TIPA-458696 format. One line per field, with one value per residue: residue in three letters; z, x, y of N, C-alpha, C, O, CB in turn; chain; residue number from 0. Coordinates in pm, 1 decimal, padded with zeros to 6 digits. Each point is the difference from the previous one (the first is absolute). Last residue first. Glycine has a CB too. Example, Ala and Ser with C-alpha at 12.3 -4.5 7.8 and 13.67 -1.06 7.14 Angstrom:
BEGIN
resn <- [SER/ALA] $
n_z <- [00708.0/00207.5] $
n_x <- [01285.0/-00089.4] $
n_y <- [-00225.0/-00509.2] $
ca_z <- [00006.0/00000.0] $
ca_x <- [00082.0/-00089.0] $
ca_y <- [00119.0/00119.0] $
c_z <- [00073.0/00000.0] $
c_x <- [-00077.0/00090.0] $
c_y <- [00109.0/00120.0] $
o_z <- [00016.9/00066.5] $
o_x <- [00050.9/00103.6] $
o_y <- [00110.8/-00001.9] $
cb_z <- [-00231.4/00058.1] $
cb_x <- [00067.5/-00292.8] $
cb_y <- [-00173.6/-00115.4] $
chain <- [A/A] $
resi <- [1/0] $
END
This chain:
BEGIN
resn <- [ALA/ALA/ARG/PRO/GLY/PHE/LEU/ILE/ILE/ALA/ALA/GLY/LEU/LEU/ALA/VAL/ALA/SER/GLY/ILE/LEU/ASP/TRP/ARG/ASP/PRO/PRO/GLN/ARG/GLU/VAL/VAL/TRP/LEU/TRP/LEU/ILE/SER/ALA/THR/ILE/TYR/VAL/GLY/GLY/TYR/ALA/ALA/TYR/ALA/ARG/GLY/ALA/PHE/ASP/ALA/GLU/VAL/ARG/THR/LEU/ALA/PHE/ALA/PHE/PHE/ALA/LEU/SER/ALA/MET/GLY/PRO/ILE/LEU/TRP/TRP/ALA/SER/ARG/GLY/LEU/ARG/VAL/TRP/ALA/TRP/PHE/ALA/PHE/CYS/GLY/GLY/ILE/GLU/GLY/LEU/ALA/ALA/ILE/ILE/TYR/TRP/GLY/ILE/ALA/ALA/MET] $
n_z <- [01810.9/-00467.9/00008.6/00008.6/-00400.5/00033.1/-00444.2/-00223.1/00224.1/-00031.5/-00464.5/-00073.6/00228.9/-00247.3/-00404.6/00134.6/00114.5/-00408.0/-00249.6/00224.7/-00079.6/-00453.9/-00049.7/00186.5/-00181.7/00267.3/-00304.5/-00212.8/00220.1/00115.1/00476.5/00187.3/-00335.9/-00191.9/00420.1/00218.3/-00349.3/00092.8/00482.8/-00093.5/-00294.7/00312.4/00379.8/-00265.6/-00137.6/00442.9/00103.2/-00376.6/00157.7/00466.6/-00171.6/-00299.1/00369.9/00498.4/00415.6/-00042.5/00232.7/-00477.6/-00028.3/-00403.4/-00186.9/00119.0/-00233.9/-00383.2/00066.4/00081.1/-00411.7/-00198.3/00195.4/-00146.9/-00428.9/00025.5/00165.9/-00406.6/-00315.8/-00000.5/-00212.3/-00387.7/00019.1/-00193.0/-00389.6/00279.1/-00160.8/00072.1/00310.0/00185.9/-00009.1/00173.5/00307.0/00048.3/00119.7/00319.9/00130.5/-00018.3/00224.8/00297.1/00059.8/00032.3/00292.9/00248.9/-00031.7/00089.9/00343.0/00154.2/-00074.6/00233.4/00365.1/00118.4] $
n_x <- [00151.5/-00330.0/-00187.0/-00519.5/00045.1/00167.0/00226.3/-00284.9/-00425.1/00141.7/00152.9/-00419.3/-00241.6/00285.7/-00089.6/-00476.3/00014.6/00273.5/-00299.0/-00382.3/00228.2/00137.6/-00431.7/-00213.1/00444.4/00324.5/-00016.2/00492.0/00232.7/00387.4/00033.1/-00468.8/-00179.2/00425.4/00236.4/-00398.0/00043.1/00489.0/-00101.1/-00317.0/00349.5/00362.2/-00281.0/-00094.8/00483.2/00173.8/-00176.6/00297.9/00364.0/-00093.3/-00070.6/00395.8/00250.4/-00225.3/-00087.1/-00085.4/00074.7/00150.1/00433.6/00078.7/-00399.5/00221.2/00412.2/-00283.2/-00246.3/00422.3/00142.6/-00440.1/00071.1/00467.3/-00170.9/-00362.3/00295.2/00280.5/-00357.4/-00183.6/00411.2/-00163.1/-00501.2/-00505.2/-00208.3/-00197.6/00216.2/00494.9/-00004.3/-00458.3/00065.5/00457.2/-00220.9/-00384.1/00343.4/00184.4/-00461.8/-00146.1/00436.6/00005.8/-00490.5/00032.1/00398.6/-00247.4/-00395.9/00304.5/00230.7/-00463.8/-00164.3/00414.8/00113.0/00535.2] $
n_y <- [-02312.8/00094.4/00566.4/00202.9/00447.1/00456.0/-00099.2/-00352.5/00133.3/00475.9/-00093.7/-00261.2/00364.6/00319.0/-00283.6/-00037.2/00486.5/00079.7/-00309.9/00219.9/00439.3/-00153.1/-00230.8/00409.3/00371.8/00408.5/00513.1/00168.7/00361.3/-00261.6/00174.8/-00110.4/-00344.7/-00166.5/00089.5/-00203.8/-00347.9/00018.5/00011.2/-00374.2/-00205.4/00143.7/-00142.4/-00411.7/-00011.1/00086.1/-00443.5/-00144.8/00301.6/-00150.3/-00461.2/00070.0/00219.3/-00233.0/00275.8/00578.9/00432.4/00289.1/00221.3/-00253.0/00227.4/00430.1/-00157.2/-00133.9/00433.7/00230.9/-00235.3/00124.9/00453.3/-00019.2/-00188.9/00351.4/00349.9/-00174.4/-00130.6/00445.4/00137.3/-00234.2/00332.7/-00274.8/-00214.8/-00342.5/-00424.1/00107.2/00407.5/-00054.8/-00492.3/00073.2/00327.0/-00308.4/-00338.4/00341.1/00140.0/-00473.0/-00126.3/00409.1/-00007.0/-00498.6/00052.6/00352.9/-00299.2/-00389.6/00269.9/00125.8/-00459.2/-00169.9/00474.1/00217.3] $
ca_z <- [00059.0/00083.7/-00056.5/00098.1/00024.9/00138.3/00100.5/-00013.5/00028.6/00144.6/00066.1/-00023.7/00080.8/00139.2/00011.7/-00003.7/00125.6/00107.6/-00014.7/00041.2/00144.9/00063.0/-00014.5/00104.3/-00015.1/-00013.9/00112.0/-00058.9/-00002.5/-00139.4/-00086.8/00049.9/00038.9/-00114.4/-00091.7/00056.8/-00026.8/-00142.7/-00017.7/00054.4/-00084.6/-00126.2/00029.5/00024.2/-00125.0/-00055.0/00070.5/-00041.3/-00135.1/00008.7/00064.9/-00092.7/-00098.1/-00132.8/00009.1/-00050.8/00088.0/00043.7/00136.6/00092.8/00014.4/00088.1/00138.3/00036.2/00007.0/00130.8/00098.4/-00005.9/00059.7/00144.8/00047.5/-00014.7/00120.5/00119.5/00041.1/00089.2/00136.4/00060.0/-00006.8/00091.1/-00066.7/-00001.1/-00053.4/-00120.4/-00099.5/-00047.3/-00083.1/-00127.5/-00062.6/-00073.4/-00126.7/-00087.9/-00043.6/-00097.3/-00123.4/-00069.8/-00053.5/-00114.1/-00114.9/-00045.2/-00062.6/-00128.6/-00095.5/-00026.3/-00093.1/-00138.8/-00034.5/-00078.0] $
ca_x <- [00132.1/00040.6/00101.8/00078.1/-00052.2/-00043.2/00085.7/00140.6/00007.8/-00017.4/00122.4/00105.4/-00035.8/00035.1/00145.9/00042.2/-00043.2/00086.1/00131.3/-00015.3/-00018.7/00125.4/00090.6/-00029.4/-00134.1/-00006.1/-00063.8/-00091.6/-00135.7/-00042.6/00100.0/00050.2/-00103.8/-00088.7/00078.2/-00003.4/-00135.1/-00006.6/00067.8/-00087.0/-00119.2/00037.7/00014.8/-00133.8/-00075.4/00011.0/-00098.6/-00133.5/-00026.5/-00012.1/-00128.2/-00108.9/-00017.5/00050.6/00105.9/-00050.0/00030.6/-00119.2/-00032.9/00086.0/-00048.2/-00117.6/00044.3/00063.0/-00104.1/-00061.2/00095.2/-00004.7/-00125.9/00016.1/00087.0/-00069.3/-00081.1/00084.0/00050.7/-00097.1/00037.1/00068.5/00145.7/00073.1/00098.1/-00048.6/-00135.0/-00026.5/00105.9/00000.4/-00120.4/00031.4/00105.1/-00064.7/-00052.6/00112.2/00064.7/-00088.9/-00006.9/00128.3/00023.8/-00089.4/00053.4/00118.8/-00050.3/-00060.7/00108.7/00067.0/-00084.1/00013.5/-00073.0/-00119.3] $
ca_y <- [00025.2/-00113.4/-00089.3/-00077.7/-00133.5/-00018.0/00063.7/-00040.0/-00142.8/-00018.1/00046.1/-00098.6/-00116.3/00031.4/-00001.9/-00140.7/-00061.8/00049.4/-00062.7/-00139.4/-00003.1/00042.6/-00114.9/-00099.2/-00055.2/-00145.8/-00070.4/-00098.2/00054.1/-00001.8/00062.9/00127.6/00093.6/00021.0/00084.2/00135.4/00049.2/00033.4/00128.3/00104.1/00009.7/00064.5/00142.7/00053.7/00007.7/00134.8/00082.3/-00044.7/00050.8/00146.2/00027.3/-00031.7/00107.4/-00033.1/-00100.4/-00127.6/-00112.5/-00072.8/00041.2/-00074.5/-00137.6/-00001.1/00013.3/-00126.8/-00102.5/00018.7/-00051.2/-00146.1/-00042.4/00017.0/-00108.1/-00127.3/-00022.6/00010.6/-00130.9/-00061.9/00038.3/-00114.5/-00004.3/00087.4/00084.5/00137.3/00011.0/-00078.8/00013.9/00138.4/00017.6/-00066.1/00081.3/00108.2/-00053.3/-00033.6/00124.0/00063.0/-00077.9/-00003.1/00134.6/00019.9/-00074.3/00073.1/00123.4/-00034.4/-00023.2/00127.9/00075.9/-00046.6/-00122.1/00027.0] $
c_z <- [-00043.0/00051.7/00097.9/-00070.0/00099.3/00031.8/00141.8/00117.4/-00003.8/00039.0/00150.2/00068.6/-00015.2/00093.3/00143.5/00019.2/00007.1/00133.0/00109.4/-00007.1/00052.9/00151.8/00056.6/-00007.4/00104.5/-00019.7/-00022.3/00114.1/-00073.5/-00019.6/-00144.1/-00099.7/00033.3/00029.9/-00122.1/-00086.3/00058.9/-00038.7/-00145.8/-00017.7/00047.3/-00090.9/-00128.6/00028.4/00017.5/-00127.3/-00052.2/00066.4/-00046.3/-00135.8/00011.6/00058.8/-00091.9/-00098.4/-00134.4/00004.3/-00052.3/00083.9/00054.8/00145.4/00095.2/00019.8/00095.3/00145.0/00046.2/00022.6/00141.0/00098.5/00001.1/00073.3/00150.9/00051.4/-00006.9/00127.0/00128.0/00053.7/00102.2/00141.5/00065.6/-00016.7/00090.7/-00061.2/-00011.3/-00063.4/-00131.3/-00109.4/-00060.6/-00097.4/-00134.5/-00066.5/-00082.2/-00135.1/-00096.4/-00051.4/-00105.0/-00132.3/-00077.1/-00061.3/-00123.8/-00123.4/-00053.6/-00072.2/-00137.6/-00101.2/-00032.7/-00096.5/-00148.3/-00038.4] $
c_x <- [00101.9/00142.1/00029.1/00092.6/00085.9/-00055.2/-00035.8/00083.4/00145.2/00010.4/-00008.8/00129.4/00106.0/-00034.9/00044.1/00150.9/00044.0/-00035.1/00096.2/00134.5/-00014.8/-00010.8/00137.9/00093.8/-00019.9/-00144.9/-00002.1/-00065.3/-00100.6/-00144.2/-00049.0/00091.5/00056.3/-00099.5/-00084.2/00078.0/-00017.1/-00137.2/-00003.6/00062.1/-00090.6/-00121.9/00032.7/00003.0/-00139.0/-00083.0/00001.5/-00107.8/-00140.7/-00035.5/-00023.0/-00137.0/-00118.5/-00031.8/00065.0/00116.6/-00069.2/00043.7/-00123.1/-00033.0/00087.6/-00052.7/-00118.2/00047.5/00059.9/-00112.2/-00057.3/00098.0/-00012.7/-00125.8/00023.9/00082.7/-00077.7/-00083.5/00084.0/00052.8/-00098.2/00047.7/00055.4/00149.8/00073.7/00099.8/-00051.1/-00135.5/-00038.4/00104.1/-00001.2/-00116.5/00039.7/00103.0/-00067.8/-00046.3/00114.7/00061.1/-00086.5/-00007.6/00131.3/00018.7/-00085.6/00060.7/00117.0/-00051.7/-00054.7/00112.6/00062.5/-00080.8/00015.5/-00064.3] $
c_y <- [-00101.0/00025.6/-00112.8/-00098.2/-00076.5/-00139.2/-00039.0/00053.7/-00046.1/-00146.6/-00020.4/00037.8/-00109.0/-00115.2/00029.4/-00010.8/-00146.5/-00065.4/00042.7/-00072.3/-00142.1/-00013.5/00031.8/-00119.1/-00109.8/-00044.8/-00151.4/-00076.0/-00088.7/00046.1/00010.3/00070.0/00138.7/00111.2/00034.8/00098.9/00140.1/00053.5/00043.8/00138.7/00113.3/00017.9/00075.2/00149.3/00058.5/00015.2/00142.8/00085.1/-00036.6/00058.1/00150.8/00028.6/-00027.3/00112.3/-00029.3/-00098.0/-00125.1/-00119.7/-00072.7/00031.7/-00081.5/-00141.9/-00011.7/00002.6/-00132.8/-00100.6/00013.8/-00063.4/-00151.9/-00048.0/00009.3/-00116.2/-00131.3/-00013.6/00005.4/-00132.7/-00057.0/00031.8/-00126.9/-00020.6/00097.0/00097.2/00142.9/00033.1/-00068.6/00020.4/00140.7/00014.0/-00060.8/00090.7/00110.0/-00051.7/-00026.4/00129.4/00068.2/-00073.6/00004.8/00138.3/00023.1/-00068.4/00081.7/00124.7/-00037.1/-00014.6/00135.2/00085.7/-00032.7/-00133.9] $
o_z <- [00041.1/-00073.8/00121.5/-00101.1/00002.6/00114.5/00081.9/00059.5/00087.2/00102.4/00062.3/00057.9/00098.5/00094.1/00051.4/00072.8/00103.7/00076.3/00051.9/00091.8/00104.3/00065.1/00057.2/00102.7/00078.9/00051.3/-00111.2/00065.3/-00065.7/-00112.8/-00063.7/-00026.2/-00050.4/-00083.1/-00042.7/-00017.5/-00061.6/-00080.5/-00028.5/-00036.6/-00080.2/-00059.1/-00024.3/-00046.3/-00083.6/-00029.5/-00005.9/-00065.5/-00061.8/-00009.4/-00022.2/-00070.2/-00028.2/00002.4/-00005.6/-00016.4/00025.1/-00040.1/00119.4/00089.9/00062.5/00110.0/00100.8/00071.8/00090.7/00111.3/00082.5/00059.2/00097.9/00105.1/00068.7/00071.1/00103.4/00082.0/00073.5/00104.7/00117.8/00075.1/00093.6/-00065.2/-00047.4/-00007.5/-00084.7/-00121.2/-00106.7/-00098.3/-00119.0/-00119.0/-00097.7/-00107.1/-00122.6/-00104.1/-00100.7/-00119.7/-00116.0/-00100.7/-00106.2/-00122.4/-00109.6/-00095.6/-00111.8/-00121.7/-00102.3/-00091.9/-00113.2/-00107.5/-00081.7/-00026.1] $
o_x <- [00115.7/00085.5/00001.3/-00036.5/00121.9/-00036.7/00089.2/00078.7/00044.3/00059.8/00097.2/00067.2/00042.3/00074.0/00090.9/00047.7/00047.3/00088.5/00076.0/00036.5/00056.0/00091.5/00065.9/00031.0/00089.9/-00093.0/-00025.3/00065.7/-00092.1/-00048.5/00014.2/-00017.1/-00050.0/-00023.8/-00003.5/-00042.8/-00063.5/-00010.7/-00011.7/-00069.4/-00046.5/-00018.6/-00053.5/-00085.9/-00044.0/-00049.2/-00104.6/-00094.6/-00068.6/-00084.5/-00111.3/-00089.5/-00078.7/-00108.5/00116.2/00115.8/-00118.6/00087.1/-00028.6/00044.0/-00048.5/-00042.6/00008.8/-00014.8/-00053.2/-00017.5/00015.7/-00030.3/-00047.3/00008.5/00005.0/-00051.4/-00031.4/00028.6/00006.5/-00044.4/00033.7/00033.6/-00058.7/00043.6/00051.9/-00025.9/-00084.1/-00008.2/00008.7/-00025.8/-00026.5/00020.7/00019.5/-00026.6/00009.8/00052.4/00014.6/-00005.4/00040.0/00052.9/00008.1/00002.1/00052.5/00039.2/-00005.7/00014.6/00056.3/00013.2/-00010.3/00049.2/00033.1/00069.9] $
o_y <- [00007.6/00049.0/00019.9/-00060.1/00016.4/-00026.6/-00021.9/-00073.7/-00074.8/-00032.9/-00042.8/-00085.4/-00060.5/-00028.7/-00065.0/-00087.1/-00046.3/-00038.6/-00081.7/-00073.4/-00033.7/-00050.4/-00086.8/-00060.5/-00028.9/00062.3/-00046.3/-00081.0/00048.4/00009.8/00104.3/00119.0/00100.6/00087.6/00115.4/00114.1/00085.6/00092.5/00119.2/00094.9/00081.1/00106.4/00108.3/00075.0/00079.0/00108.9/00064.6/00043.7/00081.4/00089.0/00047.6/00047.1/00090.4/00058.1/-00040.3/00038.4/-00021.1/-00077.1/00009.2/-00071.6/-00094.4/-00035.2/-00070.2/-00098.9/-00063.9/-00049.8/-00090.0/-00103.6/-00057.7/-00063.6/-00102.0/-00086.4/-00058.9/-00087.3/-00098.5/-00047.1/-00011.5/-00091.5/-00054.4/-00094.8/00101.0/00120.1/00029.9/00020.1/00060.7/00069.5/00017.5/00023.8/00072.4/00054.6/00001.9/00039.6/00069.2/00028.2/00010.4/00047.0/00061.8/00013.6/00019.6/00066.9/00051.3/00011.1/00038.8/00080.9/00047.3/00034.3/00086.0/-00097.9] $
cb_z <- [00151.5/-00058.2/-00252.6/00267.5/-00231.5/-00114.1/-00237.0/-00311.4/-00183.7/-00096.4/-00243.9/-00274.7/-00123.8/-00141.7/-00291.3/-00225.5/-00096.1/-00197.3/-00296.6/-00173.1/-00118.7/-00256.0/-00261.9/-00106.7/-00327.9/00092.7/00153.7/-00277.7/00075.7/00077.0/00212.4/00255.7/00135.8/00017.3/00121.6/00246.2/00061.1/00034.4/00223.3/00202.7/00032.9/00077.7/00259.7/00133.6/00005.0/00128.3/00209.3/00034.2/00009.0/00197.4/00150.1/-00029.5/00037.0/00046.7/00197.8/-00134.4/00173.0/-00166.1/-00169.8/-00262.6/-00294.0/-00187.3/-00175.3/-00310.7/-00274.2/-00119.9/-00234.3/-00299.6/-00173.9/-00143.7/-00293.9/-00267.0/-00076.2/-00208.4/-00313.1/-00231.0/-00207.4/-00303.5/-00092.3/00227.8/-00149.4/00208.6/00180.8/00217.9/00291.7/00323.9/00263.8/00239.0/00325.4/00267.0/00232.1/00305.2/00317.3/00233.2/00249.8/00320.0/00296.9/00226.3/00265.0/00333.2/00266.9/00214.5/00290.9/00322.4/00204.6/00192.6/00265.6/-00062.1] $
cb_x <- [-00226.1/-00234.7/00099.8/-00149.7/-00217.7/-00011.6/-00060.7/-00104.1/-00274.5/-00205.2/-00062.3/-00172.6/-00287.5/-00110.8/-00072.4/-00240.3/-00244.3/-00064.9/-00113.4/-00275.6/-00162.9/-00046.3/-00191.8/-00268.9/-00092.1/00299.8/-00115.6/00074.3/00194.5/00208.7/00165.8/-00000.9/-00082.3/00049.1/00218.9/00021.5/-00025.7/00181.4/00160.3/-00021.0/00059.8/00248.8/00131.5/00017.5/00172.0/00278.4/00130.0/00181.7/00312.8/00250.9/00129.2/00234.2/00324.6/00080.3/-00236.4/-00291.5/00144.1/-00217.0/00128.5/00135.9/-00044.2/-00015.7/00181.5/00085.1/-00076.0/00076.5/00176.6/-00037.3/-00057.3/00146.6/00105.3/-00067.4/00012.0/00130.6/-00008.3/-00141.8/00070.7/00037.4/00062.8/-00235.4/-00192.1/-00107.1/00042.3/00149.5/00161.1/-00051.8/-00102.1/00128.6/00065.0/-00165.7/-00041.9/00082.6/-00078.3/-00193.7/-00007.5/00059.1/-00138.0/-00166.6/00040.5/00005.4/-00194.3/-00077.3/00091.7/-00070.9/-00192.6/-00012.5/-00197.4/00028.3] $
cb_y <- [00094.2/-00209.9/00170.7/00082.6/-00017.0/00267.5/00210.0/00071.1/00040.4/00235.8/00211.0/00031.2/00115.7/00271.3/00137.6/00031.8/00203.0/00256.2/00072.3/00073.9/00257.7/00210.3/00014.1/00131.9/00083.4/-00087.3/00249.2/00059.0/00175.6/-00194.0/-00193.3/-00210.1/-00294.1/-00328.7/-00221.8/-00213.7/-00322.5/-00268.5/-00171.7/-00260.1/-00327.7/-00207.1/-00159.8/-00296.9/-00273.8/-00090.5/-00208.4/-00277.8/-00099.8/-00084.1/-00264.4/-00220.5/-00045.6/-00303.6/-00057.9/00073.4/00176.1/00150.8/00213.7/00071.2/00107.8/00266.6/00215.7/00066.0/00179.9/00292.9/00150.9/00119.0/00271.4/00260.4/00096.0/00179.5/00306.3/00234.6/00033.5/00158.5/00221.3/00017.3/00305.4/00089.6/-00122.1/-00173.8/-00250.8/-00200.9/-00050.3/00006.2/-00182.3/-00187.3/-00000.5/-00063.8/-00226.6/-00091.2/00034.8/-00130.5/-00217.8/-00037.4/00037.5/-00171.0/-00193.4/00010.5/-00048.7/-00236.0/-00112.4/-00008.0/-00162.6/-00265.7/-00038.7/00317.0] $
chain <- [A/A/A/A/A/A/A/A/A/A/A/A/A/A/A/A/A/A/A/A/A/A/A/A/A/A/A/A/A/A/A/A/A/A/A/A/A/A/A/A/A/A/A/A/A/A/A/A/A/A/A/A/A/A/A/A/A/A/A/A/A/A/A/A/A/A/A/A/A/A/A/A/A/A/A/A/A/A/A/A/A/A/A/A/A/A/A/A/A/A/A/A/A/A/A/A/A/A/A/A/A/A/A/A/A/A/A/A] $
resi <- [107/106/105/104/103/102/101/100/99/98/97/96/95/94/93/92/91/90/89/88/87/86/85/84/83/82/81/80/79/78/77/76/75/74/73/72/71/70/69/68/67/66/65/64/63/62/61/60/59/58/57/56/55/54/53/52/51/50/49/48/47/46/45/44/43/42/41/40/39/38/37/36/35/34/33/32/31/30/29/28/27/26/25/24/23/22/21/20/19/18/17/16/15/14/13/12/11/10/9/8/7/6/5/4/3/2/1/0] $
END
C-alpha cells in the first residue's frame, strides 16, 4: 500500500483513539470508551511503521500534514462543524509541507 494509504489509516486510528478519550473526559461518556480508544491508538502506531521512509522522524513529520487535514475532516463530518477558510488554508499548507518532506529529492 502507498504511503498516503497508511497515513490515512493512521489518521483514522489516532483521531478515533484520541476522540475516545475526549468523549470520556469532556463529554462524560463511560470509561469503557478507553478500551477501543487505546486499541485504536496502538493501531495508529502500527500503521505509521508501514510507511516506506528511510527514517522514522521523516515519516512522522510528513504524517503531521495528513493528521491536520484528517482532523479538519473529522470536525466537519463527525462533529458537524463546517471548516472555515482558515481551516482549509491551514490544511492545504500542511499537506504541501508533508509532500515536500516525504517526496522531496534527497542527496545520495
